[in-house]
C-alpha positions, 0 to 999 in steps of 0.5 A: 039386751039378753041377761047374763046369768051369774053362776052360783047356788040357786038358793042364795039370795045374794046371787039372785040379787047379782043375777038381777042386776046383770040381767037388767044391764045395771052393773054399777062401778063396784061390780065392774071394779071387782071384775077388773080386779079378779082379771088383773090379780090372776095374771102372773105378768102383772105381779112379775112386771110390777115386781121387777120394776120396783126391784130395778128402781131400787137397784139403780138407786143403790148403785147411783148412791154407792157411786156418789162422791159429791154431797152437794147435789140433789141426793133425793133426785139421785136416789130416785133416778131408777124410777125413770126407766121403771116408768117404761114397764108400767106404761107397757103394762098399762097397754097390755091391761087393755089390749090383752082383752082384744087379742084374746077376745075377752073384750066381747064378754066384758062389754056384754056384761057391762053395756056401759062401755066408758064405765068398763074402761073407768073401772079398769083404769081405777083398779090398775091405777090403784095397784100401780100407785101402791107399787110406785110408792113402795118402789119410791120409798124403797129407792129413797131409803136404799139409795141413802143407805148406800151413800159413802165417803162421809155423805149424809143421807137426806131425810124425809123432814128436809124441804121438798124431800117427802113431796119428791118421794110421793110424787115420784110414786104417783108418776108410776100410776099416771104413766100407767094410766096413759098406757091404758088410755093408749091401749083403748085408742089403738087396740093393738098391742105392738102399736100402742107400746110403740106409742108409749115408748115413742111418746114418753121416752123418745119424743121427750128426749128429742123435744128436750134437745131441739125445742127447749120451750116445749121440753118442760111439758114432756112426761119423762122430763117432767118426772125427772126434773120436776117430780123427783127433785127438791130444787130446780135443775141448774144449767152448766155454763156454756150450755146454751138455752136452758128450759125453765122446768115446771114446778112439782105441782104443775108437773103432777097436774100436767101428767094427770091431764095427759092421762085424763085426755087419753082415757076420755078419748079411749072411752069415747072411741070404745063406746062408738066402735065395734069390739 
């Protein structure tokens, strides 16, 4: 493979070292991650989408808190309810992080610089996952405190010291990153923006609701139901009288592991296809 020269001053030893690394096709993970970070942080849509997602999650938490009249429910879950619709945006953004390179043709330059294609996808997933995790935790903690502050009618706000509360807040933030990584993997598999977004919306939201209504045994394994009923709760969900069959939801740790498994599977498949298909 022909070498790709990195621009810079001719007398800079650091630049010569990087040029030799690229010429030999020996980009390591840190080089690929740095490249992905530059691409990601220069896109305004990245920051706008993550910012809107965080603000929306907080606003919904405040609205639910202000409307709460019964303090006997899971107030933590109420405060974090805005995280669930926010997952749609982070999943879509994960798709765009991957498919935008195909629509713009930049994928050819990326793969020319990094011949080890699975490494390129791993770096993209790591950088985007870390950014989504940071924003997810920010949105989750902000929603928790804002939703608690909005409680009225003499209802005491939950505290992080209560059993299961800190875990619910942290896991809700982690779901942002995991759903986003599912979007990254689906983008690598499908490579077409509209089709991949449809798969995220259909697989995470629509399918979850349909399966939850028709197949109770499979409902606990649906991503959106895992986030709503396993990760963001401090107590198992209860079924009202006469509701019929009630699915036994996964524990918080099992739900987190299942979401991680979904993300790992689609990323592995995406990396395998990326290594075997033409750009």
